N, C-alpha and C positions, 0 to 999 in steps of 0.2 A: 665524698662529694657532698656538699650542702643540698638542701632540698630545693632551693632558689634555682640552683644551676642546674639540677636535674630537670627541672620544670623548663628552664630555658633552652637546654640541648633539646628536649622531647618537641618543644613547641616550633624552635627553629628547623629541625629536622622535618616536621609535618610540612612546614611552609616550603622549604626549598623542594620537597617532593612534590607539592600541589603546582609550583612554578616549573618545575621540570617536567612534569607530567604535561603540563598544558603544550610545552614546546615539543615534545615528541609524540604527542598523538594519542595520548589515553582518553578514551572515549569518555565523553561528560554523560550526565544523565538524558540531556537533550539529544544526545546524539544515540541514543539508545535504539537497538533493533527494534523493529515493529514486526511481530508475528501474524501472518495472513495463512488461513487456512484455503485453499482452492480446490475447489470441485471442478473437475474436468471429465471428459470422455477418454477411456484407456488408449484410445486411436488418434487423439488429436495431436498434430505436430506443432500448430500455433499456439495452441495454449503453453506448450513447452516452452516455446520462445518467449512469450509473454511472461511467463515465471521467472525465465532468464533475465529477463529486463528487470523485474521487480527485484531480484537478487543482486543486480548490478548496482541498484539503488538503496541497499541498504534492509530490506525485506528480508524476514526470516521466512521460508514458505514451507507449510505441510500441505503436500500434495494428496488427494484423495480422490481416485479414479472412482468415477459413478457412471454406471450403465443407463442409470434413470434421471437425468439431469433435470427433467420437467418437473420432477417431486421435488428437487433441491430450490429451484427457481420458485416455486409456490410456497415452497416453506419459508424462504427469505422474503417473500413479498415483491418479487421483481415484477414489474409492471409487462405486460406483454409488448408492448411498442419497443422495450429497450432489450429483448431478449439477444444472446449472442452467444458463445460457445462455452464459456466456465464463468464460474460464480467464485467470488472471494469473500472474505469475512475477515475483517482486520479491527479489532476495539470495537465491535459492535455495528461498522460501517459494513453495508453491503457493496460490493464493486463489481459490478456485470460487465463483461466484455472486456475489450483491448483499452482500458483506462491507462494514461501516462501516469507513470509513478509520482511525477511531481504533483500533478492535480489530485492523486490520493492524498498525498502529504498535506495538501492545501485544505481539503475538505475534511481530514481529520482535525485540523486545527478550526475551521470557520464552518463548521457543520450546522449550527441552528436548528432548524427542524428536519434536517434532511435524513432520511433512513438509509439512502445510497446513493451511489453516481454510477452511471454507466454510459458505455457506448454500444449502440445497436447494431447488429451485423459484425461485419469483419472488414472494415474499411482499410484499402491499401495505404501503407504509410503510418498506420499506427503500430503501436508497439506489439510485436510478435506478427507483423503484416508489413514487413519492411521491403518486400520484394514489389518490382514495378513503379510505375512512376505513382507518388504519393497522391492521394486524393484529399481534399478538405474534407473535416469532419466534425460532428458536434458531440459534446460531452454533457449528457445531460444529469442533474440532480433529481431524486424523488424522495417522496414522504409515504406514510400509509394512508394519505387523506381520500383517496389517491390522488397525488398531483405529480406530474411531472414539469420539469422547467430547465431552460438551457441553462447550463452552468459556465461551459466554456466552449472555443471553437479551437479547431488546430488545423 
């Protein structure tokens, strides 16, 4: 075979593989899994439910059971008014409490000066707290200024 034919076959095969890969769901770099480390109390069931929510939404979660959660929250600069039961770290972003996965994705893209995002307490209807009648809740963003501002409502 001539060199020109070999190059044509190789290039053509690569193009076909790329097109077929797009049709059969080969993940692209944009759809890559995001890894989050989640610190939680070993006894917390709603934390586990929130972690399952993250996993269903494409996050790879590393769980760290921690008996001294107050230390973790201080270490990552979580404002006292946003404290909840678990704290996650993904791509340098602090995620406090029952934040929906889509808002984490949005914040990772549009973070600006934000150091983190959080839902204070454990509002019914938030991810991991789906039992009972859902209640509206606010998701806040924060920076180390210390500033806290409303990011979204659900």
